[in-house]
Structure formats: structure tokens, C-alpha cells
C-alpha positions as CSV (number, residue, x, y, z in Angstrom):
1,X,-56.1,27.5,-35.1
2,X,-54.7,30.5,-33.1
3,X,-53.7,33.2,-35.6
4,X,-51.1,34.6,-33.2
5,X,-49.2,31.3,-33.5
6,X,-49.4,31.0,-37.3
7,X,-48.1,34.3,-38.6
8,X,-45.1,32.8,-40.2
9,X,-44.0,29.5,-41.7
10,X,-41.2,27.4,-40.2
11,X,-37.6,28.5,-40.8
12,X,-35.7,27.1,-43.8
13,X,-32.7,24.9,-43.3
14,X,-29.6,26.7,-44.6
15,X,-27.5,25.6,-47.5
16,X,-30.2,24.9,-50.1
17,X,-29.1,25.2,-53.7
18,X,-31.3,26.5,-56.5
19,X,-33.5,23.6,-57.9
20,X,-31.4,20.9,-56.2
21,X,-32.2,22.2,-52.7
22,X,-30.5,20.0,-50.1
23,X,-30.4,16.9,-52.3
24,X,-26.7,16.6,-52.7
25,X,-26.2,16.9,-48.9
26,X,-28.8,14.2,-48.4
27,X,-27.3,11.9,-51.0
28,X,-23.8,12.3,-49.5
29,X,-24.9,11.2,-46.0
30,X,-28.6,11.2,-45.3
31,X,-28.4,10.3,-41.6
32,X,-25.9,12.9,-40.9
33,X,-27.9,15.5,-42.7
34,X,-31.1,14.8,-40.8
35,X,-29.2,14.5,-37.5
36,X,-27.8,18.0,-38.0
37,X,-31.2,19.4,-38.9
38,X,-32.6,17.8,-35.7
39,X,-29.9,19.3,-33.6
40,X,-30.5,22.8,-35.1
41,X,-34.2,22.6,-34.9
42,X,-34.3,21.4,-31.3
43,X,-33.2,24.9,-30.2
44,X,-36.3,26.4,-32.0
45,X,-39.9,25.3,-32.7
46,X,-39.2,21.7,-33.7
47,X,-40.1,22.2,-37.4
48,X,-37.7,23.2,-40.2
49,X,-38.2,23.2,-44.0
50,X,-35.7,21.2,-46.0
51,X,-35.7,21.0,-49.8
52,X,-35.6,17.6,-51.4
53,X,-34.8,18.8,-54.9
54,X,-37.3,21.6,-55.7
55,X,-39.8,20.2,-53.2
56,X,-40.2,21.8,-49.7
57,X,-40.5,19.2,-46.9
58,X,-41.5,20.3,-43.4
59,X,-39.2,18.2,-41.1
60,X,-40.7,17.7,-37.6
61,X,-38.0,17.1,-35.0
62,X,-39.8,17.1,-31.6
63,X,-41.3,13.9,-30.4
64,X,-44.4,15.6,-28.9
65,X,-45.1,17.2,-32.3
66,X,-44.6,13.9,-34.1
67,X,-47.1,12.2,-31.7
68,X,-49.5,15.0,-32.4
69,X,-49.4,14.7,-36.1
70,X,-49.7,10.9,-35.9
71,X,-52.8,11.3,-33.7
72,X,-54.5,13.6,-36.2
73,X,-54.8,11.8,-39.6
74,X,-57.6,14.2,-40.6
75,X,-55.1,17.0,-40.8
76,X,-51.9,15.0,-41.4
77,X,-52.9,12.3,-43.8
78,X,-50.9,9.5,-45.3
79,X,-48.9,11.0,-48.1
80,X,-45.6,12.8,-48.9
81,X,-42.3,11.7,-50.3
82,X,-42.0,8.3,-48.6
83,X,-45.7,7.3,-48.9
84,X,-45.8,8.2,-52.6
85,X,-43.0,5.8,-53.2
86,X,-44.7,3.1,-51.3
87,X,-47.9,3.6,-53.4
88,X,-45.8,2.9,-56.5
89,X,-45.1,-0.5,-55.0
90,X,-48.2,-1.4,-53.1
91,X,-50.9,0.7,-54.6
92,X,-53.7,2.0,-52.3
93,X,-52.9,-0.6,-49.5
94,X,-53.4,-0.3,-45.8
95,X,-49.8,0.9,-45.5
96,X,-50.2,3.8,-47.9
97,X,-53.9,4.7,-48.4
98,X,-55.5,7.9,-47.3
99,X,-57.4,8.0,-43.9
100,X,-60.8,7.6,-45.4
101,X,-59.8,4.3,-47.1
102,X,-57.9,3.2,-44.1
103,X,-61.1,3.3,-42.0
104,X,-62.5,0.7,-44.4
105,X,-59.4,-1.4,-45.0
106,X,-58.1,-1.8,-41.4
107,X,-61.2,-3.6,-40.0
108,X,-61.1,-6.0,-42.9
109,X,-57.5,-6.9,-42.4
110,X,-57.3,-6.8,-38.6
111,X,-58.7,-10.4,-38.0
112,X,-55.6,-11.7,-39.9
113,X,-53.4,-10.4,-37.1
114,X,-55.4,-11.7,-34.1
115,X,-53.5,-13.7,-31.4
116,X,-54.7,-17.1,-32.7
117,X,-53.3,-16.3,-36.1
118,X,-50.1,-14.9,-34.7
119,X,-49.6,-18.2,-32.9
120,X,-49.9,-20.1,-36.2
121,X,-47.5,-17.8,-37.9
122,X,-45.0,-18.2,-35.0
123,X,-44.8,-21.9,-35.5
124,X,-43.8,-21.3,-39.2
125,X,-41.2,-18.7,-38.0
126,X,-39.6,-21.1,-35.5
127,X,-39.5,-24.0,-38.0
128,X,-37.8,-21.8,-40.7
129,X,-35.2,-20.5,-38.2
130,X,-34.5,-24.0,-36.8
131,X,-34.0,-25.3,-40.4
132,X,-31.5,-22.5,-41.1
133,X,-29.7,-23.2,-37.8
134,X,-29.4,-26.8,-38.7
135,X,-28.0,-26.0,-42.2
136,X,-24.9,-24.1,-40.8
137,X,-21.5,-25.7,-40.3
138,X,-19.1,-25.2,-37.4
139,X,-16.6,-22.5,-38.3
140,X,-18.6,-21.4,-41.4
141,X,-18.2,-17.7,-42.4
142,X,-21.5,-16.1,-43.5
143,X,-22.7,-12.8,-44.7
144,X,-25.4,-12.3,-42.1
145,X,-27.4,-9.5,-43.6
146,X,-28.2,-11.5,-46.7
147,X,-28.8,-14.6,-44.6
148,X,-31.3,-12.8,-42.4
149,X,-33.1,-11.3,-45.4
150,X,-33.3,-14.7,-47.1
151,X,-34.6,-16.2,-43.9
152,X,-37.1,-13.3,-43.5
153,X,-38.3,-13.8,-47.1
154,X,-38.9,-17.5,-46.4
155,X,-40.6,-16.8,-43.1
156,X,-42.9,-14.1,-44.5
157,X,-43.8,-15.9,-47.7
158,X,-44.5,-19.1,-45.8
159,X,-46.6,-17.1,-43.4
160,X,-48.5,-15.6,-46.3
161,X,-48.6,-18.7,-48.6
162,X,-48.6,-22.2,-47.1
163,X,-48.8,-24.0,-50.4
164,X,-45.9,-26.0,-52.1
165,X,-44.7,-22.9,-54.0
166,X,-44.0,-20.8,-50.9
167,X,-40.3,-21.5,-50.7
168,X,-39.6,-20.7,-54.4
169,X,-41.8,-17.6,-54.1
170,X,-39.7,-16.4,-51.2
171,X,-36.5,-16.9,-53.1
172,X,-37.8,-15.1,-56.1
173,X,-39.2,-12.2,-54.0
174,X,-35.9,-11.9,-52.1
175,X,-34.0,-11.6,-55.4
176,X,-36.3,-8.8,-56.6
177,X,-36.4,-6.8,-53.4
178,X,-33.1,-4.8,-53.9
179,X,-34.4,-3.3,-57.1
180,X,-37.7,-2.3,-55.4
181,X,-35.9,-0.7,-52.4
182,X,-33.5,1.2,-54.7
183,X,-36.5,2.4,-56.7
184,X,-38.3,3.5,-53.5
185,X,-35.2,5.5,-52.4
186,X,-35.0,7.2,-55.8
187,X,-38.6,8.2,-55.6
188,X,-38.2,9.6,-52.1
189,X,-35.2,11.8,-52.9
190,X,-36.2,12.7,-56.5
191,X,-40.0,13.1,-56.2
192,X,-40.4,14.2,-59.9
193,X,-42.8,11.7,-61.6
194,X,-41.6,12.2,-65.2
195,X,-38.0,11.3,-64.3
196,X,-39.1,7.9,-63.2
197,X,-41.0,7.3,-66.5
198,X,-37.9,7.8,-68.6
199,X,-36.5,4.6,-70.2
200,X,-33.4,4.5,-68.0
201,X,-31.8,1.2,-66.8
202,X,-32.7,1.9,-63.2
203,X,-36.4,2.6,-64.1
204,X,-36.6,-0.5,-66.3
205,X,-35.1,-2.6,-63.6
206,X,-37.6,-1.3,-61.1
207,X,-40.6,-1.8,-63.4
208,X,-39.4,-5.4,-64.2
209,X,-39.0,-6.2,-60.5
210,X,-42.4,-4.7,-59.6
211,X,-44.1,-6.7,-62.4
212,X,-42.3,-9.8,-61.3
213,X,-43.4,-9.6,-57.7
214,X,-47.0,-8.8,-58.8
215,X,-47.0,-11.9,-61.0
216,X,-45.8,-14.1,-58.1
217,X,-48.5,-12.7,-55.7
218,X,-51.2,-12.9,-58.4
219,X,-50.4,-16.5,-59.2
220,X,-50.7,-17.4,-55.5
221,X,-54.0,-15.5,-55.2
222,X,-55.4,-17.4,-58.2
223,X,-54.3,-20.8,-56.7
224,X,-56.1,-19.9,-53.5
225,X,-59.2,-18.8,-55.3
226,X,-59.4,-22.2,-57.0
227,X,-58.8,-24.0,-53.7
228,X,-61.4,-22.0,-51.8
229,X,-60.5,-23.3,-48.3
230,X,-58.8,-21.6,-45.4
231,X,-55.2,-22.8,-45.2
232,X,-54.6,-21.2,-41.9
233,X,-52.1,-18.6,-43.4
234,X,-52.2,-14.9,-43.8
235,X,-53.4,-14.8,-47.4
236,X,-56.3,-17.1,-46.5
237,X,-57.2,-14.8,-43.6
238,X,-57.2,-11.8,-45.8
239,X,-59.2,-13.5,-48.6
240,X,-61.9,-14.7,-46.2
241,X,-62.2,-11.3,-44.4
242,X,-65.0,-9.0,-45.2
243,X,-66.0,-5.4,-44.6
244,X,-68.0,-5.6,-41.3
245,X,-70.3,-2.9,-42.7
246,X,-71.0,-4.1,-46.2
247,X,-69.8,-7.7,-46.3
248,X,-67.6,-7.0,-49.3
249,X,-64.3,-8.9,-49.6
250,X,-61.0,-7.6,-51.1
251,X,-60.6,-7.9,-54.9
252,X,-57.6,-9.6,-56.5
253,X,-56.0,-6.2,-57.2
254,X,-56.6,-5.0,-53.6
255,X,-55.2,-8.3,-52.2
256,X,-52.1,-7.9,-54.4
257,X,-51.4,-4.4,-53.1
258,X,-51.9,-5.5,-49.5
259,X,-49.6,-8.5,-49.9
260,X,-46.8,-6.5,-51.6
261,X,-47.0,-3.8,-48.9
262,X,-46.8,-6.5,-46.2
263,X,-43.9,-8.2,-47.9
264,X,-42.0,-4.9,-48.0
265,X,-42.6,-4.1,-44.3
266,X,-42.2,-7.6,-42.9
267,X,-39.1,-8.7,-44.9
268,X,-37.2,-5.5,-44.3
269,X,-38.2,-5.2,-40.6
270,X,-37.5,-8.9,-39.8
271,X,-34.3,-9.2,-41.9
272,X,-32.7,-5.9,-40.9
273,X,-33.5,-6.0,-37.2
274,X,-32.5,-9.7,-36.9
275,X,-29.1,-8.8,-38.4
276,X,-28.7,-5.8,-36.1
277,X,-29.6,-8.0,-33.1
278,X,-26.9,-10.5,-34.0
279,X,-24.4,-7.7,-34.5
280,X,-25.1,-6.0,-31.2
281,X,-25.0,-9.3,-29.3
282,X,-21.7,-10.3,-31.0
283,X,-20.0,-7.1,-29.8
284,X,-21.6,-7.3,-26.3
285,X,-20.9,-10.9,-25.3
286,X,-21.8,-10.4,-21.7
287,X,-25.3,-9.3,-22.7
288,X,-25.5,-12.3,-25.0
289,X,-24.5,-14.6,-22.1
290,X,-27.2,-13.1,-19.9
291,X,-29.8,-13.6,-22.7
292,X,-28.7,-17.3,-23.1
293,X,-29.0,-17.7,-19.3
294,X,-32.5,-16.3,-19.5
295,X,-33.4,-18.7,-22.3
296,X,-32.0,-21.6,-20.4
297,X,-34.2,-20.9,-17.4
298,X,-37.4,-20.1,-19.4
299,X,-37.2,-22.8,-22.1
300,X,-34.7,-25.5,-21.2
301,X,-34.1,-28.0,-24.0
302,X,-37.6,-28.0,-25.5
303,X,-38.6,-26.2,-28.6
304,X,-39.0,-22.4,-28.3
305,X,-42.6,-21.1,-28.5
306,X,-44.0,-17.6,-29.0
307,X,-45.4,-17.6,-25.5
308,X,-41.9,-18.0,-24.0
309,X,-41.0,-14.5,-25.1
310,X,-43.1,-13.0,-22.2
311,X,-40.6,-14.7,-19.8
312,X,-37.5,-13.1,-21.4
313,X,-37.4,-9.6,-19.9
314,X,-33.8,-9.0,-20.7
315,X,-34.2,-10.1,-24.3
316,X,-37.2,-7.8,-24.6
317,X,-35.0,-4.9,-23.5
318,X,-32.3,-5.8,-25.9
319,X,-34.9,-5.9,-28.7
320,X,-36.3,-2.5,-27.7
321,X,-32.8,-1.0,-27.7
322,X,-32.0,-2.4,-31.1
323,X,-35.3,-1.0,-32.5
324,X,-34.3,2.3,-31.0
325,X,-30.8,2.4,-32.5
326,X,-31.7,0.8,-35.9
327,X,-35.3,1.4,-37.0
328,X,-35.6,0.0,-40.5
329,X,-38.0,2.7,-41.7
330,X,-35.8,5.7,-40.9
331,X,-37.8,8.4,-42.6
332,X,-41.6,8.6,-42.8
333,X,-44.0,11.2,-44.3
334,X,-47.4,12.7,-44.2
335,X,-49.3,15.4,-46.2
336,X,-51.5,18.2,-44.8
337,X,-55.2,18.1,-45.9
338,X,-55.5,21.8,-45.4
339,X,-53.8,24.7,-43.6
340,X,-52.3,23.4,-40.3
341,X,-50.4,24.6,-37.3
342,X,-47.4,22.8,-35.8
343,X,-44.8,24.1,-33.4
344,X,-46.4,27.5,-33.5
345,X,-46.0,27.8,-37.3
346,X,-48.3,27.8,-40.2
347,X,-48.1,24.9,-42.7
348,X,-50.0,25.2,-45.9
349,X,-52.5,22.6,-47.2
350,X,-51.0,20.0,-49.5
351,X,-47.6,20.3,-47.8
352,X,-45.1,17.5,-47.3
353,X,-44.4,16.7,-43.6
354,X,-41.7,14.2,-42.6
355,X,-40.1,12.8,-39.5
356,X,-37.1,10.6,-38.9
357,X,-37.4,7.7,-36.5
358,X,-33.6,7.3,-36.6
359,X,-33.2,10.9,-35.3
360,X,-36.1,10.8,-32.8
361,X,-34.7,7.6,-31.3
362,X,-31.3,9.3,-30.7
363,X,-32.6,12.5,-29.3
364,X,-30.3,13.3,-26.3
365,X,-33.1,14.9,-24.4
366,X,-34.9,11.6,-24.3
367,X,-32.0,9.2,-24.4
368,X,-28.8,10.1,-22.5
369,X,-25.7,8.9,-24.4
370,X,-28.0,8.2,-27.3
371,X,-25.5,6.3,-29.5
372,X,-24.7,3.8,-26.7
373,X,-26.2,0.3,-26.7
374,X,-27.8,0.1,-23.3
375,X,-30.7,-2.3,-22.9
376,X,-31.0,-1.4,-19.2
377,X,-32.3,2.0,-20.1
378,X,-35.6,0.1,-20.6
379,X,-35.7,-1.3,-17.0
380,X,-39.0,-0.4,-15.5
381,X,-37.4,1.9,-12.8
382,X,-35.3,3.7,-15.4
383,X,-37.6,4.2,-18.4
384,X,-38.9,7.8,-18.6
385,X,-42.0,9.4,-20.2
386,X,-39.6,11.2,-22.6
387,X,-38.3,7.8,-23.8
388,X,-41.8,6.4,-24.3
389,X,-42.8,9.5,-26.2
390,X,-39.8,9.4,-28.5
391,X,-39.7,5.6,-29.1
392,X,-42.1,4.8,-31.9
393,X,-40.5,2.0,-34.1
394,X,-43.9,0.8,-35.2
395,X,-45.6,4.2,-35.5
396,X,-48.5,5.4,-33.3
397,X,-52.1,6.5,-33.5
398,X,-54.6,5.0,-35.9
399,X,-51.9,4.2,-38.4
400,X,-49.8,2.2,-36.0
401,X,-48.3,-0.8,-37.9
402,X,-50.9,-3.5,-38.3
403,X,-48.2,-6.1,-38.1
404,X,-46.6,-4.9,-34.9
405,X,-47.5,-7.9,-32.8
406,X,-46.2,-10.2,-35.6
407,X,-42.9,-8.3,-35.8
408,X,-42.4,-8.2,-32.0
409,X,-42.9,-12.0,-32.1
410,X,-41.2,-13.2,-35.2
411,X,-37.9,-11.3,-34.9
412,X,-37.0,-12.4,-31.3
413,X,-38.1,-15.9,-32.2
414,X,-35.7,-16.0,-35.1
415,X,-32.7,-14.7,-33.2
416,X,-33.3,-16.7,-30.0
417,X,-33.6,-19.9,-32.1
418,X,-30.3,-19.2,-33.8
419,X,-28.5,-18.3,-30.6
420,X,-29.5,-21.5,-28.9
421,X,-27.4,-23.4,-31.5
422,X,-24.6,-21.0,-32.5
423,X,-22.3,-18.4,-31.2
424,X,-22.0,-15.7,-33.9
425,X,-19.0,-13.4,-34.0
426,X,-17.6,-10.9,-36.5
427,X,-15.0,-12.5,-38.8
428,X,-13.4,-9.1,-39.8
429,X,-12.6,-5.8,-38.1
430,X,-14.6,-3.9,-40.7
431,X,-16.7,-1.1,-39.3
432,X,-20.5,-1.8,-39.4
433,X,-22.5,1.2,-40.6
434,X,-26.1,1.8,-41.6
435,X,-26.8,1.5,-45.3
436,X,-29.7,3.8,-46.2
437,X,-32.0,3.2,-49.2
438,X,-35.7,3.1,-48.9
439,X,-35.1,1.4,-45.6
440,X,-32.0,1.2,-43.3
441,X,-30.1,-2.1,-42.9
442,X,-26.5,-2.9,-41.8
443,X,-23.5,-2.9,-44.1
444,X,-22.3,-6.4,-44.8
445,X,-21.8,-8.5,-41.7
446,X,-19.1,-11.2,-42.3
447,X,-19.6,-13.4,-39.3
448,X,-18.3,-16.8,-38.1
449,X,-20.7,-19.3,-36.5
450,X,-19.4,-21.7,-33.8
451,X,-21.5,-24.6,-32.7
452,X,-22.4,-24.5,-29.0
453,X,-21.0,-27.7,-27.5
454,X,-23.8,-28.0,-25.0
455,X,-27.3,-26.5,-24.7
456,X,-26.9,-22.8,-24.4
457,X,-23.1,-23.0,-23.7
458,X,-21.5,-19.5,-23.8
């Protein structure tokens, strides 16, 4: 560390109140608050201290600094206001564990996400999406956010559990998820442990939902233990995986934490991004028509397969642009393991460090006209190093999302399967805005589905 660069800490964001800090501003409009902090910090070192209640959080606003902290888990370990909330849900899972535990857990779980397994999971995804498409009726009005999250819950639970109880498990899990996400958000913005132990209705509802999801997962694990065979699903892959160094397998408690963490990540990512995709294609019908033309050439009338996605470059760009504009996990965090330097400032050991994917993905320095939906910004001859550096929807470094390949396969499969059968359009003129809780999803999307009269008809 260069002492000349670390004489002072980062500047404090203005407007903090005693005790409450910036909490009221964050609660009023979290995305606007963090966008303003980003705009102000860009003129300086790229680090600014905001106060979430009484707790100082070092907000990192420059993409190069975010990349640096993600590449250095020894200094910027998994922790902080967001990760502490995830640990309440998923325990010491691969999504939330410290770096030392991650070095053990990741190699155990990685075989469950190899290409052969992804191909198996993709067949489940396509079958679920096709069944949903066949259940719709011409002219039907649907609330698409809930529809996509129900579909995501079914896809993810059937990918995890292939037994006869998978569909019911998915329905039960989807019903419990709003309570878990609300609890995660409260723990992010009010990181005071004793408050969440009080016998308040919100805390009771959160505990009940968490106990419920743990019971569902625990029941499936016991069923699999009795069966003993590999069913070709994700839970089987995790149960049969062992530590390459010691040969040890995951315990039931460890499996439960891993499954709950994957449910949170996969259901929210799949459901929210699929809904945002349908919204953006509905308001950009020329782009939708071009995507349909691409599908027609690549697939024809046969069933869609995961390997077809490689032949859909426009759809790939549309997907990248939706991930840029609408990352489900909008705010992530780390904790320093000791004194650190970032942006020329000293950050003490044990400090909260946070970064907003939503704001990074809309940085005007990397993305001209950042609020505009423009899939062609991802054309090979247009994409820039600044874009690549700032666009990290699945994270980066050793903690890059273990399910990234699954997500990049499942979400386009879902939306492409639905688009082949239906034209989806907004049924109201209501403005669509991001709803921010523990994750970010669209406000309700009331949409009308119209059956395509011929294969891929516009």
C-alpha cells in the first residue's frame, strides 16, 4: 500500500442525518439515490461513503475499481449489508461464504454445472415453457411478472428435483418467496440484528417463510437419500459430488443452504429478466420481428434446443441489453479483511464496501445514451472495452456466478419458446418501473397474448 495515496478516507455523501444516515433517501427512491451518488463520485475518486442507518458503507462507482475488488477476494471478501442478508436465507452457501470456504465449496459444486448437465436442465426448461405457452388462450390478459416467476419457480425446482413432488414444491416455494425477498431488503437497509429478532409481524412472516422453504428442501433431500441413485437433476449432482481433496460430500444442512441460495438466485434472475425481455420486445416490435425472423431461419418448425441459441446473434444482443438495463441483483456488497486502498483512499479493515450493478450498467462514460434500449450497442464492431469492463450482470473474478451458463441458457429458452407461439403486448398504458426489494423486478405487467396464426407470424 502506498502511504501517499491513503492519507485520508473517501469523502462522505452529503445529506446524512444523525443515526438514520441516508436511510430515508434510500427508502424513498433507492435507484435515484445511488444514481446521484454515482454521478457525484464520478468527478472524484470513484469511492464515496454513504450511511445506511448508522452504518457507513463505502460505495464504489468506477467500473475499474469494482473489477479490482472482485479480483481480490483476499482483501475484499464476501460480506457486507447484502451478503449478510443472504446468509440469513442460505447460510454459509457458495453464494455467501467467505473466500476460504468458497475455495472448498466451489470445486464440489462445479460438476453440477458442466455442459452435459446444462443440456439436461435445458430440456426441462423448454418443456416447462412449452407447457405454459400451450395453457394460454387467444386474447387472454395476464400479469406477466407473476407468470414469469411462477414459470421460473417450476423450471428451477424441476431442474433441482425431478421427483413427483417437484411441481408442488415449486408452487409452495414461489408463494413463500415474496416474504423472503422483503426480509432480505429489510436486512440490507436496516442492518441492526436485534431489530430483526423482535416479534414483529414482518419478522414472524419472514421466519415462517424461511422455515417453510427449509422444510420443503429438507424433505426432498431425505427422499433422495432414501433413493440413493442419480436422477440426472441438480440435487443429485450436488449430493454425489465430493471434495476433490478429501472425498467428503455435503451434509444435509450444507445441501439445504446451497439449494436455498440457488433458488433465490435462479428464480429471481429467470423470472425478472424474462419479464423484462417480454416488456422490451413488446415496446420494440421491429426488434421482436427481427428476433422471430432469426428464430425462423435457425430453428424452423422443430422444437427449440439449447444449442440453437448460438445461432441467434440478435437475440443474444437483446438479452445482453436487457441484462444491462435491468440486472436483478442491483446492489452487491463485500467486506474488507484488513486495511485497504481503493481509488487513492484508505478503507479500514472490517468496512462495508458496496457497488450497484444498476448504476454501473448505466454509466454514460461506458454506455452513450445509457437509458436507451439499443441491442446493437453489442455488435462486435461497436462494443468497446469500457462496455465490457462495466457490464458484469453475473459478477466477475473467482466469485462469478456459478450458474451463469445456466442463466444464459434458461432465460432465452423460456422467452424464445413463448414468442414462437404468442405475440405479447401491453394491455394498459401504465408506466413500467423497477420495483426494488432485495432484488429488482418490473412493476406489474398487464399484457395481452395473441396467438400467432402461422409459425413465427409477426
